[in-house]
N, C-alpha and C positions, 0 to 999 in steps of 0.2 A: 983701250978703255971699253970700246963697244963689245969686244969679245968677252971681256970679264963680265959685263952686264948680261950678255946672252947666256954665259955659263951659269951665272947666279939664277937667272930666270929658269933655265932648264932644271937646275937642282931643286928649285922651289916647286916646279911642276911635278917632278918625280916624287918629292916628299908629299905633296898633296895627293897624288895618285895612290901612294902607299897607304895614306890615312883613309882614303875612300875605300880601297880594297879591304883593309882591315875591318872597317866598320861594316861593310856589306857581308863579309865572311861571318862576323859576329851575328848579324841578322839571319843569315842562312842557318846557323846553328841553333836558332831559337826553337823552343818547343811549341810555339804558336804557329800554326799552319798559315794563317793570313800574313803574318810577318814574313815567313819564309817565301810565300807567294810574291809579296812585294819586292823582297830582296832579289828573287830570281828575275823579276821584270827589270830591276835596276841593272843586274848583270848583263841581260840581253841588250840593254841600251848603251851601256858603257862602251866606249871605244878605246879601252886600255886593256893591257894584258891582265888576265884574271886567273887566279889559281883554280884550275878545273877540278882538282880533288874535292874542293868545297861543294861543287855542283854534283859530283858523283855521289856524295853522301845523301842526296835527295832521291836517288833512284828507287830506294825502297819505300818511299812515301806513297801511300795510296792516292793522295790528292795531287802530288806534284811530280811523281816519277815519270810520267809520260812527257811532261813539258821539259824536265831536266834531260831526258833522253834525246828529245828533239834538238835541244841546245847543244848537247855534246856531239851529236852527229854533225850538226851544222858547223861547229867550230873545228872539229878534227877531221871531218870527212871519213870517219871510221864508224863502225857499228859493232858493238859488243852486246847489244840488247841491254838488259838490266843487270848484267853480270858485273857487279861492283869490282871484284878482284881483277877481272880482265881489263876494265877501264883503267884502274889504278896502275896496273902493270904497263899498259900502253902509253899512258901519259906521264909516267914517271912519278906517280903519287905514292903515298905510303901504303903499306899492306897491312 
């Protein structure tokens, strides 16, 4: 019985994480820089796996590119500068 309850809680946790990630990705794709900035702050504070290609998209932003680059470097321990294609190739993102 206890194992079934733990499995259900785990599945609920995963479902909640997916909803959070989907919502934050939507915010990262906003055309409003302030919304993108807040979304990037959320990404940095979340302690769940996050799709890094959504952050790679911010590299070209004059306002957020440097912060996105710092986050990617910290998360991956790699450095491709602001080369979006190299980042996507390295992290298995879309091209």
